[in-house]
C-alpha positions, 0 to 999 in steps of 0.5 A: 548459481545463487540467485541474488535478485532483489524481490519484486516487493519488500514490505516493512510493518512499523507499529506505532502507538497511534497508527500502523505504517507499512513501508513498500519498496518495489512493484505492486504488480500481479506477481506481488499482490498476494504478498501485499494483501496478506501483509496488510489485510490482517492489520485491518482488524487491529483497529488502528489507522493504517498508512501504506507508504508508497514513496518507493513504489516504482510500478503498479499494474491493474491487479495492484490497483484492484488490490488497493481498492479491495483492501481500502473497501475492506477497511472501510466496511469494517470501520477501519482507516486505511490510506495510501500515502506518499505516492511516488510520481508513477503512482501519483500519475495513476491516482490522477488517471483512475481518480482514486483520490479518496484512497490516498493521502497526497501529502507526506505522512511521516512516522 
């Protein structure tokens, strides 16, 4: 039997001249946070603004929020500029509940 299940999280890194854009599709949950973190953390040292497009993220759990905060703080502490943009309605609700507005660009970011 072949497993054709869709991965929990898919990430695509798009390097542009002025910024790096990371497109996310799926869920940022305990099972996918290692992939999320190991994809984004190395980009911080590239010294370009990073925007993480969350428009196609359907779920974020508490571990996902912790990963967002950890990556954002790491970028900030290293003089970087990391923001999460285009939150889906589910993620936008979470931003409101947790009051993590500083980490998010609530207006759309286009590449």
